[in-house]
C-alpha positions in Angstrom: -23.3 73.1 -54.2 -23.2 73.0 -50.5 -22.0 69.4 -50.6 -18.9 70.6 -52.2 -18.3 72.9 -49.5 -19.4 76.1 -51.4 -21.8 78.4 -50.5 -23.0 79.9 -53.9 -24.7 83.3 -53.5 -27.1 84.2 -56.9 -27.7 87.7 -57.2 -31.2 88.6 -57.9 -32.5 92.0 -59.2 -36.0 92.4 -59.6 -37.5 93.8 -62.9 -40.4 92.5 -65.1 -40.4 89.6 -62.3 -41.0 90.0 -58.7 -37.8 89.1 -56.6 -40.2 85.9 -55.6 -40.8 85.2 -59.1 -37.3 85.4 -60.3 -36.0 83.3 -57.1 -38.4 80.5 -58.3 -37.0 80.8 -61.4 -33.7 80.3 -60.3 -34.7 77.2 -58.2 -35.9 75.7 -61.5 -33.1 76.7 -63.4 -30.5 75.3 -60.9 -32.8 72.1 -59.7 -32.0 73.0 -56.5 -32.8 75.7 -53.5 -29.1 74.9 -52.0 -28.1 78.6 -52.9 -27.9 81.8 -51.1 -30.0 84.6 -52.7 -27.9 87.8 -53.2 -30.4 90.8 -52.2 -29.1 94.0 -53.6 -28.9 97.0 -50.9 -29.8 99.5 -53.5 -33.3 100.4 -53.0 -33.5 100.9 -56.7 -32.4 97.0 -57.4 -35.0 95.8 -55.2 -37.7 97.5 -53.2 -38.4 96.6 -49.5 -41.9 95.4 -50.7 -40.4 93.2 -53.3 -38.2 91.5 -50.7 -41.5 90.4 -48.8 -42.3 88.1 -51.8 -39.1 86.1 -51.3 -39.3 82.9 -49.4 -36.1 81.5 -49.0 -33.7 80.3 -46.0 -30.2 81.9 -47.0 -30.1 85.4 -47.5 -26.8 87.7 -48.5 -27.2 91.4 -48.6 -25.1 93.0 -51.5 -23.3 96.2 -51.2 -23.9 98.4 -48.1 -21.9 99.4 -45.3 -24.4 101.5 -43.3 -27.6 99.8 -42.0 -30.1 102.5 -43.2 -34.2 102.3 -42.4 -34.4 101.3 -45.7 -32.1 98.4 -45.5 -33.3 97.6 -42.1 -36.8 97.4 -43.4 -35.5 94.9 -46.3 -34.1 92.8 -43.7 -37.3 92.6 -41.7 -39.1 91.5 -44.7 -37.1 88.8 -45.9 -37.1 87.1 -42.6 -40.8 87.7 -42.0 -42.7 84.4 -42.2 -39.1 82.6 -42.3 -38.0 81.9 -38.8 -34.4 80.8 -38.5 -33.7 82.7 -41.9 -29.7 83.2 -42.5 -28.8 86.8 -43.2 -25.3 87.7 -44.2 -23.5 90.7 -45.5 -19.8 91.1 -46.3 -19.5 94.8 -46.4 -18.3 96.4 -43.3 -16.5 99.3 -41.9 -13.0 97.2 -41.6 -13.1 95.8 -45.0 -14.1 98.7 -46.8 -10.7 100.6 -45.2 -8.4 97.9 -46.1 -6.2 99.9 -48.5 -6.1 102.6 -45.6 -5.1 100.2 -43.2 -2.5 98.8 -45.5 -1.2 102.1 -46.4 -1.1 103.3 -42.6 0.7 100.3 -41.6 3.3 100.8 -44.5 3.9 104.6 -43.2 4.2 103.5 -39.7 6.1 100.4 -40.4 9.4 102.1 -39.0 7.9 103.1 -35.7 8.4 100.5 -33.1 5.3 98.7 -31.5 2.4 101.4 -32.9 0.4 98.6 -34.7 1.9 95.4 -32.5 -1.2 94.9 -30.2 -2.6 91.8 -29.9 -5.9 93.0 -31.8 -3.9 94.7 -34.5 -2.2 91.3 -34.9 -5.3 89.7 -35.1 -7.1 92.0 -37.1 -4.1 91.7 -39.8 -4.1 87.8 -39.9 -7.5 87.8 -40.0 -7.6 90.0 -42.8 -4.7 88.2 -44.6 -6.7 84.7 -44.0 -10.0 86.3 -45.5 -8.7 88.0 -48.2 -6.1 85.7 -49.4 -7.5 82.4 -48.4 -4.6 81.2 -46.7 -4.8 77.6 -45.1 -2.1 78.4 -42.6 -3.4 78.3 -38.8 -3.3 81.7 -37.2 0.0 81.4 -35.0 1.2 83.6 -32.3 3.8 86.0 -33.0 
């Protein structure tokens, strides 16, 4: 999977098996460890204690914008005993407000230069690049 340039995220949700047992089942099923374990931020879907059972080197936190005490404990449990583990998340304040940003831009489109700072152009270009998979390089405007 990684050889093809893809980072595949396999969501894990603890239930009758511990998260660690489920991870081992997935490794056996796929025949590789070359994937990212998707960890639900929701405490009901996976407890902080269950995160301690995971021994892997690539994790992606699913669905949380705010770093709560519980999520902080989950992250600490994920990296405990696995120095150098990769932890990522795609949820953030800016992405969660994309629709509002687009609406504000539309509303202010006739207003000269209010949304034309270098930073806002960069955010807009990056959002377009991330959201739509554009292969065009970011060019100055």
